Steps between C-alpha positions, in 0.01 A plus 500: 500500500780358715684382190585860412631574850878476510750611762862587454756360748526835677121534541475145632776568755326817620172307530664225708670756730172686553322171577762408761483847660119484508503153658751614762291807590185286533686250720636774727158661536338168589772428755457842657122473517496148644768576758297796629192281537683236704669730750193604703389138542840390636563805718297396810681165519833669453419756770398224743820310431707815542333578833565145620867537409518833682355337810754220486780751454386699805489181708850403388633847578354473851663158548838635388472793741415260785794276415735797486373624836534162673669231292434137593741329736794328335455722194787668317297822535520477880805720555501445876523124457769542235699732726465263794610202289803695379583607854479142628722378218759771563490429876564129431795603284642696796416860408518755781203707622649812341542322167140373509369847581694663216434237232130449571397846618379384841578642843798374695276367778300297243826362363619405850168326569526301177855393585390398851210296357732338251744401776214355708386288205852367441 
């Protein structure tokens, strides 16, 4: 019975193309079905992990806010310490009280006090 069955080149090509398309469709359907089955099982763990990350993020945001409100001493974020260090340096270099006040945005009386302290240290 199979001896009488013959295919032309064109028929064989069409058969091969249809077989590839059919195999691809079956593969995609299996992938879709299995991926839907796995998602509900992994979701609680993913939700727990996501909540843990949100908690850590909230804690870090609170720490950043605290650091911005009151930076640690000797920190580059401590603008008062930076201003004072600049004022002391300028006073050592011989800047006047007026020049300190203008350059650093401090009052003239603060500038005079810094100059007086610098002279007492010298």
